[in-house]
C-alpha positions as MATLAB code, in Angstrom:
seq = 'MPDWTYHPLRGLAGTLLGTRRSQRAALRVTAAVGSLPGGGHLIARMLGHRHPPAHLAGSVAGVPVHTRLGAVVPPSVARDAMRALPLVGAGMIWVTPVGLDDVPAIREAAAGRRVPLVVGSDAPDVVAALASDVDAISGTDNVVYVTSPLVAPAAEALADPNTAVLAAPSVLVEAGPGWFARVTEAATLTEAPSRDVGRDPRRWPAWWWGALVGVGMIVAGFGAAAITLGPVLLWYDRDFLGMNLDQLHAVNHHLVHFLQHDRITMAGTMITIGVLYAGLAVGGIRRGWPWAREVYLASGWIGFASLLYFLGFGFVEPLHTAVTVLLFPMFLLAIRRTPHRPQWTVLSEGPEHQRRKALVGQLLMVCTGVGLFIGGAVVSYVGLTDVFVASDLEFLRTGPDELGPRLMSFIAHDRAGFGGALMSAAVAITLLSAWGWRRGESWVWWSLALAAVFGFLPPVVVHGVIHYIDFGHLAPVFVGMGLTAAALTLARPYLCARTCGGAHG';
ca = [
     -11.311   -0.785  -34.859;
     -11.170    0.819  -31.411;
     -12.816    4.121  -30.722;
      -9.982    6.647  -30.390;
     -12.318    9.435  -29.332;
     -10.885   10.616  -26.032;
     -13.585   10.855  -23.406;
     -13.566   13.752  -20.893;
     -11.047   12.565  -18.334;
     -12.438   12.082  -14.911;
      -9.225   11.392  -13.035;
      -7.002   13.799  -11.167;
      -4.147   13.492  -13.659;
      -6.418   14.492  -16.496;
      -7.633   17.522  -14.584;
      -4.080   18.727  -14.132;
      -2.526   17.830  -17.495;
      -5.327   17.087  -19.937;
      -6.150   13.674  -21.312;
      -3.437   13.224  -23.936;
      -0.680   14.712  -21.810;
      -1.669   12.720  -18.748;
      -1.648    9.481  -20.756;
       1.802   10.140  -22.147;
       3.138   11.352  -18.801;
       1.854    8.272  -16.979;
       3.346    5.917  -19.556;
       6.691    7.689  -19.645;
       7.075    7.895  -15.882;
       6.169    4.227  -15.468;
       8.515    3.224  -18.292;
      11.360    5.316  -16.857;
      10.999    3.918  -13.340;
      10.609    0.396  -14.712;
      13.923    0.697  -16.560;
      15.820    1.322  -13.311;
      17.335   -1.603  -11.367;
      14.477   -3.097   -9.360;
      12.084   -0.492  -10.745;
       9.939   -2.977  -12.626;
       9.439   -5.099   -9.528;
       8.625   -2.001   -7.478;
       5.959   -0.827   -9.928;
       4.457   -4.279  -10.222;
       4.125   -4.565   -6.451;
       3.000   -0.995   -5.788;
       0.242   -1.136   -8.381;
      -1.008   -4.467   -7.112;
      -0.137   -6.615  -10.132;
      -0.397  -10.322   -9.351;
       0.090  -13.459  -11.369;
      -3.219  -14.004  -13.200;
      -5.138  -17.272  -12.799;
      -4.448  -20.005  -15.315;
      -7.849  -19.756  -16.995;
      -6.996  -16.250  -18.270;
      -4.102  -17.599  -20.332;
      -4.597  -18.485  -23.984;
      -3.571  -17.297  -27.409;
      -4.258  -14.090  -29.290;
      -3.736  -13.911  -33.033;
      -1.997  -17.279  -32.713;
       0.443  -16.009  -30.067;
       0.475  -17.604  -26.565;
      -0.157  -15.095  -23.750;
      -0.173  -15.557  -19.962;
      -3.299  -13.392  -19.792;
      -5.770  -12.358  -22.473;
      -5.998   -8.933  -20.850;
      -3.962   -6.279  -22.639;
      -3.940   -2.760  -24.010;
      -4.424   -1.144  -27.401;
      -2.370    1.951  -28.208;
      -1.508    4.103  -31.226;
       2.012    3.916  -32.725;
       3.003    7.256  -31.174;
       3.045    5.754  -27.649;
       3.877    2.153  -28.534;
       7.442    2.279  -27.194;
       6.443    3.638  -23.780;
       3.427    1.323  -23.581;
       5.575   -1.746  -24.249;
       7.874   -0.782  -21.389;
       5.240    0.379  -18.922;
       1.991   -1.553  -19.238;
       3.339   -5.116  -18.789;
       4.572   -3.993  -15.374;
       1.015   -3.304  -14.251;
      -0.557   -6.451  -15.681;
      -0.941   -6.185  -19.461;
      -0.401   -9.582  -21.109;
       0.020   -8.126  -24.607;
       0.155   -4.801  -26.403;
      -1.853   -4.276  -29.586;
      -0.765   -1.345  -31.758;
      -3.212    0.072  -34.296;
      -3.746    1.712  -36.742;
      -0.293    1.224  -38.287;
       0.837    2.686  -41.581;
       4.117    2.377  -43.439;
       5.409    5.573  -41.815;
       4.966    3.966  -38.387;
       7.263    1.007  -39.089;
      10.387    2.546  -37.414;
       8.412    3.345  -34.255;
       7.016   -0.192  -34.113;
      10.469   -1.713  -34.511;
      11.768    0.461  -31.672;
       8.846   -0.572  -29.471;
       9.399   -4.273  -30.208;
      13.037   -4.237  -29.085;
      13.450   -5.913  -25.693;
       9.714   -6.456  -25.216;
       8.374   -8.248  -22.129;
       5.076   -9.384  -23.666;
       3.850  -10.103  -27.196;
       3.380   -7.141  -29.528;
       0.588   -7.468  -32.067;
       0.077   -5.015  -34.929;
      -3.412   -4.417  -36.227;
      -3.120   -3.898  -39.962;
      -4.086   -5.574  -43.213;
      -1.950   -3.356  -45.465;
       0.394   -5.568  -47.515;
       3.327   -3.157  -47.277;
       3.047   -3.001  -43.463;
       2.752   -6.788  -43.224;
       5.868   -7.230  -45.346;
       7.872   -4.632  -43.402;
       7.054   -5.885  -39.899;
       6.606   -9.629  -40.357;
       9.921  -10.472  -38.683;
       9.813   -7.730  -36.028;
       6.549   -8.328  -34.164;
       4.793  -11.373  -32.777;
       1.716  -11.151  -34.982;
      -0.057   -8.966  -37.529;
      -3.761   -9.471  -37.336;
      -7.213   -8.083  -37.800;
      -9.646   -7.505  -34.959;
     -11.396  -10.881  -34.678;
     -12.193  -12.076  -31.143;
     -11.009   -8.817  -29.576;
     -13.088   -6.672  -27.212;
     -12.004   -3.031  -26.909;
     -12.654   -1.339  -23.576;
     -13.049    2.446  -23.484;
     -14.695    2.668  -20.055;
     -12.904    2.240  -16.704;
     -15.632   -0.116  -15.477;
     -14.285   -3.465  -14.448;
     -17.320   -5.720  -14.899;
     -17.572   -5.632  -18.741;
     -13.907   -6.528  -19.113;
     -14.197   -9.394  -16.615;
     -17.316  -10.739  -18.323;
     -15.640  -10.677  -21.738;
     -12.688  -12.696  -20.384;
     -15.088  -15.516  -19.502;
     -14.895  -16.534  -23.174;
     -11.539  -18.380  -23.483;
     -11.267  -17.324  -27.133;
     -11.643  -13.601  -26.452;
      -8.960  -10.996  -25.696;
      -9.775   -7.773  -23.863;
      -7.831   -4.643  -24.761;
      -7.978   -1.382  -22.796;
      -7.428    2.038  -24.321;
      -4.863    4.278  -22.564;
      -7.633    6.624  -21.425;
      -9.116    3.758  -19.408;
      -5.924    3.323  -17.417;
      -5.659    7.042  -16.684;
      -9.298    7.300  -15.624;
      -9.360    4.119  -13.577;
      -6.304    4.866  -11.480;
      -3.588    2.374  -10.485;
      -4.359   -1.300  -10.515;
      -7.051   -1.531  -13.201;
      -5.540   -4.713  -14.659;
      -5.372   -6.237  -11.157;
      -9.000   -5.361  -10.432;
     -10.180   -6.894  -13.703;
      -8.148  -10.014  -12.935;
      -9.739  -10.228   -9.487;
     -13.228   -9.836  -10.936;
     -12.491  -12.631  -13.410;
     -11.078  -14.972  -10.738;
     -13.193  -17.916   -9.654;
     -14.092  -17.600   -5.964;
     -15.861  -19.606   -3.321;
     -17.953  -18.726   -0.267;
     -15.977  -17.975    2.932;
     -15.618  -20.986    5.196;
     -16.347  -20.714    8.921;
     -15.215  -24.224    9.803;
     -11.711  -23.662   11.170;
     -11.717  -26.172   14.020;
     -10.270  -25.827   17.519;
      -6.882  -27.440   17.038;
      -4.227  -24.660   16.804;
      -2.252  -26.841   14.407;
      -5.132  -26.487   11.963;
      -5.851  -22.801   12.487;
      -5.815  -20.839    9.243;
      -3.345  -18.046    8.620;
      -5.827  -15.282    9.319;
      -6.434  -16.491   12.880;
      -2.751  -16.121   13.673;
      -2.666  -12.750   11.951;
      -5.628  -11.549   13.981;
      -3.983  -12.746   17.208;
      -0.888  -10.700   16.409;
      -3.124   -7.671   15.875;
      -4.956   -8.232   19.159;
      -1.625   -8.761   20.917;
      -0.309   -5.442   19.606;
      -3.479   -3.655   20.746;
      -3.232   -5.142   24.245;
       0.475   -4.310   24.418;
      -0.223   -0.737   23.307;
      -2.873   -0.193   25.968;
      -0.562   -1.801   28.514;
       2.255    0.568   27.553;
      -0.131    3.521   27.891;
      -1.254    2.341   31.340;
       2.342    2.053   32.530;
       3.182    5.488   31.136;
       0.207    7.144   32.809;
       0.861    5.250   36.038;
       4.327    4.431   37.374;
       6.071    5.718   34.190;
       9.193    3.713   35.054;
       9.247   -0.024   35.771;
      11.925   -1.794   37.796;
      14.186   -2.432   34.820;
      13.945    1.226   33.759;
      15.026    2.326   37.235;
      17.844   -0.230   37.265;
      19.165    0.951   33.899;
      18.956    4.645   34.829;
      20.004    4.287   38.434;
      17.247    6.800   39.215;
      13.617    6.946   40.267;
      10.980    9.543   39.346;
      11.974   11.950   42.096;
      15.573   11.862   40.943;
      14.496   12.470   37.352;
      12.543   15.510   38.542;
      15.663   16.716   40.299;
      17.666   16.495   37.076;
      15.019   18.365   35.051;
      11.432   19.018   36.102;
      10.235   18.660   32.476;
      11.911   15.293   31.977;
       9.139   12.982   33.205;
       6.577   14.726   31.016;
       8.960   14.425   28.083;
       9.316   10.681   28.654;
       5.537   10.355   28.928;
       5.000   12.213   25.656;
       7.389    9.852   23.838;
       5.897    6.718   25.331;
       2.235    7.652   24.908;
       2.927    8.355   21.231;
       4.633    4.971   20.960;
       1.684    3.262   22.669;
      -0.755    4.855   20.204;
       1.376    3.667   17.300;
       1.395    0.119   18.677;
      -2.409    0.154   18.867;
      -2.524    1.540   15.321;
      -0.408   -1.350   14.064;
      -2.627   -3.817   15.906;
      -5.780   -2.355   14.361;
      -4.267   -2.537   10.880;
      -3.074   -6.128   11.370;
      -6.444   -7.263   12.705;
      -8.161   -5.615    9.736;
      -5.760   -7.172    7.235;
      -6.221  -10.591    8.814;
     -10.008  -10.620    9.132;
     -10.927   -8.545    6.102;
      -8.094   -9.460    3.738;
      -6.157  -12.655    4.473;
      -9.316  -14.528    5.555;
     -10.888  -13.868    2.162;
      -7.825  -14.844    0.171;
      -6.655  -11.405   -1.006;
      -2.985  -12.051   -1.898;
      -2.030   -8.400   -1.452;
      -3.326   -8.386    2.152;
      -0.748  -10.980    3.135;
       1.976   -8.978    1.429;
       0.985   -5.773    3.251;
       1.075   -7.681    6.527;
       4.422   -9.226    5.641;
       6.138   -5.968    4.627;
       4.940   -4.062    7.675;
       5.674   -6.889   10.088;
       9.263   -7.395    9.051;
       9.979   -3.710    9.617;
       8.252   -3.705   12.990;
       9.938   -6.804   14.364;
      13.317   -5.821   12.953;
      13.156   -2.537   14.864;
      13.894   -4.534   18.032;
      17.493   -4.553   16.794;
      17.608   -0.814   17.460;
      17.600   -1.533   21.165;
      20.754   -3.632   21.017;
      22.757   -0.536   20.142;
      21.802    1.140   23.431;
      22.590   -1.778   25.721;
      19.023   -1.650   27.033;
      16.631   -4.425   26.051;
      13.283   -4.096   27.839;
      12.067   -7.405   29.293;
       8.409   -6.665   28.542;
       9.109   -5.519   24.984;
      11.222   -8.629   24.440;
       8.530  -10.880   25.926;
       5.865   -9.403   23.638;
       8.143   -9.912   20.636;
       8.938  -13.511   21.596;
       5.212  -14.218   21.996;
       3.990  -12.546   18.806;
       6.781  -13.334   16.347;
       5.971  -17.072   16.006;
       2.329  -16.131   15.391;
       3.466  -13.670   12.734;
       5.476  -16.423   11.021;
       2.480  -18.769   11.091;
       0.300  -16.025    9.603;
       2.612  -15.499    6.618;
       3.806  -19.060    6.065;
       0.518  -20.957    6.128;
      -1.206  -21.660    2.845;
      -3.708  -18.860    2.169;
      -7.357  -19.531    1.493;
      -8.643  -19.828   -2.025;
     -10.157  -16.545   -3.252;
     -13.355  -15.802   -1.350;
     -13.985  -12.202   -2.270;
     -16.916  -10.530   -3.981;
     -16.263   -7.812   -6.553;
     -18.787   -4.993   -6.749;
     -19.343   -2.702   -9.700;
     -17.532    0.639   -9.681;
     -20.763    2.397   -8.774;
     -21.697    6.021   -9.535;
     -19.002    7.878  -11.425;
     -18.872   10.871   -9.074;
     -18.379    8.467   -6.176;
     -15.517    6.726   -7.937;
     -13.817   10.020   -8.796;
     -13.909   11.188   -5.190;
     -12.590    7.827   -4.006;
      -9.605    8.101   -6.356;
      -8.714   11.492   -4.888;
      -9.129   10.014   -1.409;
      -6.823    7.155   -2.342;
      -4.161    9.578   -3.525;
      -4.387   11.578   -0.288;
      -4.193    8.423    1.825;
      -1.142    7.116   -0.021;
       0.532   10.522    0.404;
      -0.243   10.358    4.125;
       1.328    6.925    4.419;
       4.450    7.987    2.540;
       4.724   11.078    4.730;
       4.436    8.963    7.869;
       7.165    6.643    6.619;
       9.485    9.583    5.997;
       8.634   10.869    9.468;
       9.423    7.475   11.002;
      12.755    7.321    9.188;
      13.635   10.808   10.445;
      12.668    9.932   14.022;
      14.778    6.760   13.833;
      17.742    8.708   12.518;
      17.404   11.362   15.226;
      17.047    8.690   17.902;
      20.166    6.913   16.682;
      22.232   10.098   16.365;
      21.382   13.458   17.968;
      18.455   12.132   20.058;
      16.799   15.576   20.308;
      15.506   18.126   17.847;
      15.640   21.844   18.603;
      12.062   22.053   19.923;
      12.769   19.205   22.377;
      15.663   21.085   23.943;
      13.587   24.249   24.067;
      10.857   22.372   25.946;
      13.371   20.789   28.327;
      15.286   24.074   28.689;
      18.520   22.193   28.880;
      21.264   20.723   26.708;
      22.213   17.102   26.048;
      25.448   17.400   28.021;
      23.512   18.132   31.211;
      21.542   14.905   31.058;
      24.400   12.415   31.089;
      25.095    9.409   28.822;
      22.819    6.949   30.646;
      19.758    9.155   30.362;
      20.591   10.042   26.771;
      20.726    6.339   25.840;
      17.409    5.745   27.595;
      15.647    8.519   25.668;
      17.345    7.532   22.397;
      16.122    3.965   22.894;
      12.517    5.206   23.164;
      12.810    7.481   20.144;
      14.432    4.957   17.826;
      11.843    2.341   18.791;
       9.032    4.773   18.047;
      10.590    5.561   14.651;
      10.663    1.881   13.737;
       7.059    1.374   14.834;
       5.962    4.433   12.867;
       7.637    3.112    9.709;
       5.913   -0.237   10.215;
       2.507    1.437   10.552;
       3.233    3.715    7.580;
       4.032    0.795    5.275;
       0.752   -0.878    6.228;
      -1.199    2.351    5.629;
       0.490    3.084    2.295;
       0.127   -0.401    0.832;
      -3.378   -0.959    2.185;
      -4.421    2.316    0.533;
      -2.630    1.519   -2.724;
      -3.808   -2.098   -3.044;
      -7.035   -2.370   -1.091;
      -9.076    0.533   -2.493;
     -12.091   -1.365   -3.816;
     -15.759   -0.563   -3.714;
     -17.574   -2.264   -0.868;
     -14.428   -3.127    1.133;
     -15.673   -1.334    4.241;
     -13.068   -3.037    6.427;
     -10.409   -0.988    4.651;
     -12.192    2.247    5.634;
     -12.719    1.180    9.241;
      -9.155   -0.101    9.617;
      -7.716    3.189    8.390;
     -10.193    5.277   10.405;
      -9.495    3.497   13.700;
      -5.769    3.506   12.978;
      -5.951    7.274   12.474;
      -7.785    7.792   15.778;
      -5.192    5.875   17.793;
      -2.264    7.149   15.767;
      -3.037   10.876   15.765;
      -5.137   11.533   18.880;
      -2.681   10.417   21.638;
       0.229   12.619   20.486;
      -2.041   15.655   20.113;
      -3.585   15.167   23.559;
      -0.313   14.480   25.360;
       1.419   17.478   23.793;
      -1.431   19.668   24.972;
      -1.482   18.210   28.487;
       2.266   18.715   29.068;
       2.221   22.106   27.276;
       4.730   21.031   24.643;
       3.104   23.152   21.966;
       5.428   23.962   19.102;
       3.901   24.650   15.698;
       6.780   23.201   13.698;
       6.883   20.098   15.871;
       3.143   19.404   15.632;
       2.545   20.592   12.053;
       3.190   17.148   10.465;
       0.643   15.599   12.828;
      -2.048   18.120   11.926;
      -1.278   17.800    8.209;
      -1.596   14.028    8.506;
      -4.883   14.378   10.357;
      -6.254   16.742    7.720;
      -5.212   14.541    4.794;
      -6.607   11.408    6.447;
      -9.914   13.061    7.334;
     -10.299   14.351    3.782;
      -9.320   11.000    2.267;
     -11.729    8.959    4.371;
     -14.564   11.444    3.896;
     -14.175   11.343    0.121;
     -13.847    7.561   -0.012;
     -16.483    6.489    2.511;
     -19.434    6.162    0.061;
     -17.243    4.089   -2.263;
     -15.449    1.850    0.242;
     -18.533    1.343    2.423;
     -20.995    0.725   -0.423;
     -23.408   -2.131    0.280;
     -25.320   -2.518   -2.970;
     -23.951   -5.418   -4.954;
     -24.171   -4.646   -8.628;
     -21.005   -6.251   -9.853;
     -19.490   -9.561  -10.719;
     -18.889  -12.364   -8.306;
     -16.259  -14.553   -9.884;
];
């Protein structure tokens, strides 16, 4: 029988709600979201659940399962567990101990189940009552119960094809999102990274193309910054506006600085995206992490699709279009080519205090990414509608009507493009933080750290240089900087760990 002694919870949820409440809350929220249209797919993707390798399939208590990794729960939470845990990777749910009074709850849990439900009981009356309602009623032979959030013991137990591994609810609360995925990764057979990629571009692996897109974005970002700090306007800008810099000054002597502040921020965001893509390609896609490709894919589609914003303003920049035409085929090659076989190494979870701090850091980083996405959506909306917020007009000391439709379209084009780029970067940050938070993956830390430098520093500096200092306008930037600094400080010992004490599949 499993040990139902609840250990002192070490996760953030347990600190706030207590162990039992946090377990029930997590199950109920996951079950509720999973019941919504598309909610199950969203949870499965956000928590990093992937299709398990074939060697983890088998049978438990005579019932075929797609993975021998599951969860054991008491009858009181069986219904929520059956609706929530399969979404995050559980291949079966084992309910025990079950008495005759629990039969109605078990029947309710079994209705509409996604994975097999096994009842642990040898009581004749329970067996008779539930024989036709559940998939199996069995004892505890060939079952390993896990009451610790450590990944290695669970992965080692799965090496026996006749053994099932069942996690207690406290494990899932303590371990944070993605415990099933991390165990699956640790139990996946891997191979050493290959360096033989050849010189023929037709044979280049996906990660080479992904890295080239990242480098291209970095170069384009620095190029955009150089133009902004130099001539500001290129020939096509002057043709569209029908004005040069002196004429812009004549319209409003704050206008050139305002354009520079928008474009420097955009340039920093482009470099941020490039850093993230290069990190995902070299650190993730190269080593066969399936989630790294999906992060790259989700972010890239948003970024490239934002070019469509420009069509609404009648102003398509030749250089922006050229960069897109050059990089988009590389992006397609990066996501369409067959990924490498798994080549990762899984480390142990390390010291418990280190893991706890890393979980808090992960939460803060995900919150930062979500906040940036909301900010990007707001900027896009403003760029496509009102163009300016109140603090912009206060800085310019003018109204939109005084600028004229051509200039308004020009500024709106810059703002909407920046909003799309910010959403693209935010998706990469959010998903990389949600899916890539593993001990020893130092490339995740460095990717996020460098992305933060190029994403946050340029807007702060340029606002100071042009004296556009408005607390409400800059507050989101400083909040993002604070959250990111705290997250990376807390997670650095965990993500950058070098001592290998875990399983290599």
